[in-house]
KEZA-542730 format. One record per atom (N, C-alpha, C): x, y, z. Coordinates in steps of 0.05 Angstrom, whole numbers, plus 5000, padded with zeros to 4 digits. Layout:
// residues N
XYZ...
END
This chain:
// residues 161
168446017576168445797590168445887625167045847641166645917667169245707690170745867701172645787708172945767742170045917753169245847782169845567796168145347779168545047783172044947787172145047766175644927763177545057786177545287782177745427818178145347841175145317845173845217873175644827873175644737856176344427858179444517860181244627847184244657848184844717881183844967886183645037914182944857935181344677929180344387949183744307943184844127915186744007917189044127928190444487920191744517931191844487967189544547976188644548005190244228017189144048000189743738005192543688011193543787996196043767983198243898006198544178017198944328036198444228062195844068063195344038095197243708094197643558078199043348079202143358073203143558080206143678073207943558087209543478100210843558129211843908135212243988111213544348124210944498097210744708110208544888104209645148090210445148061211945398051211645548032211645718019211445918004212745707968210245657961210845567938210945657904210145887913209146027881212246057872214446057868215646077848215845707835215745477853216245217845213745297823211045347827209645347810208845467785210745667792212045877769212545647753215545567757216545437744215845107726214344987751212044747744210044817718209545027710207145087692209745147670211345287667213245337652213645037640215744867654215344577650213444457636211244487643208344327630207444427603208344687599208344807575209044667556213344647567214544527547213444237543211944067559211743807561210143837542207944017533205843977528206743987490208444237491210144307469211344037456212343887468214843687462212443487453210143387460207243167453206743327422206243497422205843607400207243537376210343527390211343627364212343817352210643987352210444237329212644367322215044367337218044587335220244307326218744057321220843867316221743797284222643927269222744017241223143787237226543687243227743527242226543197233225043197255223042927251220942847237220442677228217842707209215242497227216642457246214242307265212242527273209742427278207442597284207642607310204942787328205142847345202742657359204042687382202442407403199242477399198242207417194942217409194342457422191942467413190242747426189542637461189642497463188842447491191842457516194042407501195842537518196342897513196342987496196943227490194543357502191843247503190043377527190843347552191643157555191743107579195243287594197243207575198843537588197843827579195743917572194844157568194544167597191544037605191244087640192944007652194843897658197543967679197744287678197944407660198944667658195944797670193744797658192644887670190744887699192444717712192344627745193744797757196644777744198845027758197645327757197345407731195345657725192845707736190645547754189345567770190945627793192845447798194145357827195245657830196145877806197746037818196346397816194046287807191446537805190846497839189646257854189246257868191946417896194346237891195846367901197546747913195746777886195947107894193747277888190947087899189247217904188247357877186947157855186847267822184447087818183546987833181646707830178546887828178447117830175747257820175747197793177647117770176747187747174347027740172546927734170046737726169846557703171346767679171146677653173946657644173446497619176246507612176946647592177946917597178447127585179646997553177047227527177647157507179447317490180547197469182347447464184047387422184447447407185447417390188147247388189047167380192147087384192446847359194347017334195346937323197946807314198446537302201046487295200546127299202946107287203145787285202145637320203545337316202645327357206245287354208245347350210945397355210845707362209745797355209846217359208246157380205246037385204746067408205045977432206645777432208145687453209745977457211046007444213746197453212446357468211046547440207946797469207546697494207746467491205446367513207246397544209746257533212546217553213146617561213046717543213746977547211147087565208847067564206247147572206747047611207746897608207446637633210746787653213046837635215147017649213347297655212047417639211047747644210047627676206647507676206447407697207847447723209947177724211647187744213047447758213347627740213647877746212448027754210248107734208848267747206048197767205247967767203047967781200748117783200448107770197648357761195148117746193548207753190348067740191348127708191548377695192948307670194248167655196248107670198247967663197847697663196047587686194347287686192047267672190947417664189247327641190747387620192247527607193647447574195047227583195947077597197046817600194346607592192246657607189846497597188546527569188346877559188846827526189846657516192846677512195246477500193946147513193546037523192945787525189845737508188845947513185445897491186645847464188046057460189645997434190845807432191845687448193345427444190845187439188845217457187144937457185545007428184545187415184645257391185445157381188145207369190045177349189844707353189444657380189644437374187544317372184544427372182544307364180944217394180944307416179944297437178344497449176444297450173844447459173444507488171044627502170944737533170644577549169144357532168144177545170543837552172443897524173843767524175943717551177244107556179044187580177444037603174644127606173344067639173643717644173143667617172443347632174143207636177643307621180543237624181043397659181043537657180943707680179943517708177443467703177143327722177843097726178242957707179742667712182542637725184442847704187042927723186442987741184543157759184643217785184643077805182042817791182242647816184342447806185842437791188742307778190242397807190142657809192442787823191842727855188942697863188342637894189242317896189242137884190341867884192041817883194442007868197942067867197842147895197042267908197142497934197942247959195142087953194441897968195841627980198041587949199641407948202941417948202941697955205641807961207741837938205641967920207741987892209942197897
END
């Protein structure tokens, strides 16, 4: 999947947010933590780890929205560290159940936040691709949901979210 358009849209949103903030600061660590939180929120909506509960996962639309919340921060982190030259979503085969994928993705994010290399960044994308595959999301699903959430994020910024 092409990432160029998504990087462009995210760069514009990041610029809009930064230009409307009172204080100009380096927010890389905050974005890194936000990515981890969004991944946890995604896991929570899938309920894949809740062995003690019989309640099923949230609706696909809710899970997809949480998924693209992560993608916003993943793109933004790449922009912050000048890794936005990544044109296509890296492909890789990752085995495991959804709970394992969440744990592995969390570890990959931590590695990236420590190493800040293109290789570690690409690996996070590979894990997110594996999660999308396991959840049954297509490239088109992800792109459309990202665009919709991007628009919502602009609206939120304009209304003092």
